[in-house]
C-alpha positions as CSV (number, residue, x, y, z in Angstrom):
1,X,72.9,-25.5,-38.9
2,X,71.6,-24.0,-42.5
3,X,69.3,-21.7,-40.3
4,X,72.4,-19.9,-38.3
5,X,73.3,-19.1,-41.8
6,X,70.4,-17.6,-42.8
7,X,69.7,-16.0,-39.6
8,X,73.8,-14.2,-39.9
9,X,72.6,-13.7,-43.9
10,X,70.1,-11.4,-42.3
11,X,71.5,-10.0,-39.9
12,X,74.9,-9.0,-41.8
13,X,71.9,-7.8,-45.0
14,X,70.8,-5.6,-42.1
15,X,73.8,-4.1,-41.1
16,X,75.0,-3.8,-44.5
17,X,71.9,-1.7,-45.4
18,X,71.9,0.1,-42.5
19,X,75.2,1.2,-43.0
20,X,75.0,2.1,-47.1
21,X,71.4,3.7,-45.5
22,X,73.9,6.5,-43.2
23,X,75.6,7.5,-46.2
24,X,72.6,10.4,-46.8
25,X,73.0,13.7,-45.5
26,X,69.3,13.8,-44.2
27,X,69.3,10.3,-42.9
28,X,72.4,10.8,-40.4
29,X,70.4,14.1,-39.5
30,X,67.3,11.8,-38.6
31,X,69.3,8.6,-36.9
32,X,71.1,11.4,-34.8
33,X,68.1,13.7,-34.0
34,X,66.4,10.0,-32.9
35,X,68.9,8.7,-30.9
36,X,68.6,12.6,-29.0
37,X,65.1,12.6,-28.5
38,X,65.4,8.6,-26.8
39,X,68.3,9.3,-24.5
40,X,67.0,12.2,-23.0
41,X,63.8,10.7,-22.4
42,X,65.3,7.8,-21.0
43,X,67.7,9.9,-18.3
44,X,64.0,12.0,-17.6
45,X,61.8,9.0,-16.7
46,X,64.6,7.6,-15.2
47,X,65.1,10.6,-12.6
48,X,61.2,10.8,-12.9
49,X,59.4,7.0,-12.6
50,X,56.3,8.3,-10.8
51,X,55.1,10.4,-14.5
52,X,56.8,7.4,-16.6
53,X,54.2,4.6,-14.5
54,X,51.0,7.3,-14.8
55,X,51.8,7.5,-18.6
56,X,52.2,4.2,-19.0
57,X,48.5,3.5,-16.9
58,X,46.6,6.2,-18.9
59,X,47.7,3.9,-22.0
60,X,46.8,0.7,-20.6
61,X,43.2,2.4,-19.6
62,X,43.0,4.2,-23.2
63,X,43.8,0.6,-25.1
64,X,41.4,-1.3,-22.9
65,X,38.6,1.0,-23.5
66,X,39.3,0.8,-27.4
67,X,39.1,-2.9,-26.3
68,X,35.6,-2.5,-25.0
69,X,34.4,-0.6,-27.7
70,X,35.6,-2.7,-30.2
71,X,34.4,-5.3,-28.0
72,X,30.9,-4.5,-28.1
73,X,30.7,-3.3,-31.5
74,X,31.5,-6.5,-32.4
75,X,28.6,-7.9,-30.3
76,X,26.1,-5.5,-31.9
77,X,27.0,-6.3,-35.3
78,X,27.1,-10.4,-34.5
79,X,23.4,-9.5,-33.5
80,X,23.0,-7.6,-36.1
81,X,24.2,-10.2,-38.1
82,X,21.8,-13.4,-36.5
83,X,18.8,-11.3,-36.8
84,X,19.0,-11.2,-40.7
85,X,19.9,-14.3,-40.7
86,X,16.3,-15.0,-39.0
87,X,14.3,-12.5,-41.2
88,X,16.4,-13.8,-44.3
89,X,14.0,-16.8,-44.5
90,X,10.9,-14.9,-44.0
91,X,11.9,-12.5,-46.1
92,X,12.5,-15.1,-49.2
93,X,8.8,-17.3,-48.2
94,X,7.5,-13.9,-48.3
95,X,9.0,-13.1,-51.9
96,X,8.4,-16.6,-53.5
97,X,4.5,-16.4,-52.0
98,X,4.2,-12.9,-53.8
99,X,5.9,-14.4,-56.9
100,X,2.9,-17.3,-57.0
101,X,0.1,-14.7,-56.5
102,X,1.3,-12.7,-58.9
103,X,1.8,-15.6,-61.3
104,X,-2.1,-17.1,-60.6
105,X,-2.9,-12.8,-61.2
106,X,-1.1,-13.0,-64.0
107,X,-3.7,-15.7,-65.9
108,X,-6.8,-14.5,-64.7
109,X,-6.2,-11.0,-66.1
110,X,-5.4,-12.9,-69.0
111,X,-8.7,-14.3,-69.0
112,X,-10.5,-11.4,-68.6
113,X,-8.6,-9.0,-70.8
114,X,-8.1,-11.5,-73.9
115,X,-11.6,-14.1,-73.9
116,X,-11.0,-17.7,-75.0
117,X,-12.5,-16.7,-78.3
118,X,-10.7,-14.2,-79.8
119,X,-13.1,-11.4,-80.6
120,X,-12.5,-9.7,-84.5
121,X,-11.0,-6.2,-83.7
122,X,-12.7,-3.5,-84.6
123,X,-10.3,-2.2,-86.6
124,X,-10.2,-4.5,-89.1
125,X,-11.3,-4.5,-92.7
126,X,-14.8,-6.3,-93.3
127,X,-14.3,-8.9,-95.6
């Protein structure tokens, strides 16, 4: 029962809101022009049903092609995401291997550059 009041309240609010907006002259003119346009379109297409049918078919064809293109793009993106998912573990392994190689090289470079027994610098004064 409260749902009926709710729906009625929404409808009454819409009617009152619409009536209030019509107090503005520009809004009234716009509504009247749009109403005239729609009325003329209805009259025209009621007399020219084949043209209406052709226009609807053209719109359907257009939206089908948009859907097909979107679908094709979505499949392409899905394919690329799946390829990226397959490559990611390989890249991670490559980075890990590279990091390990640099870590090992670092120790080898240290042993080459700084011998185990530190040599005295030639710049230190002699005692």
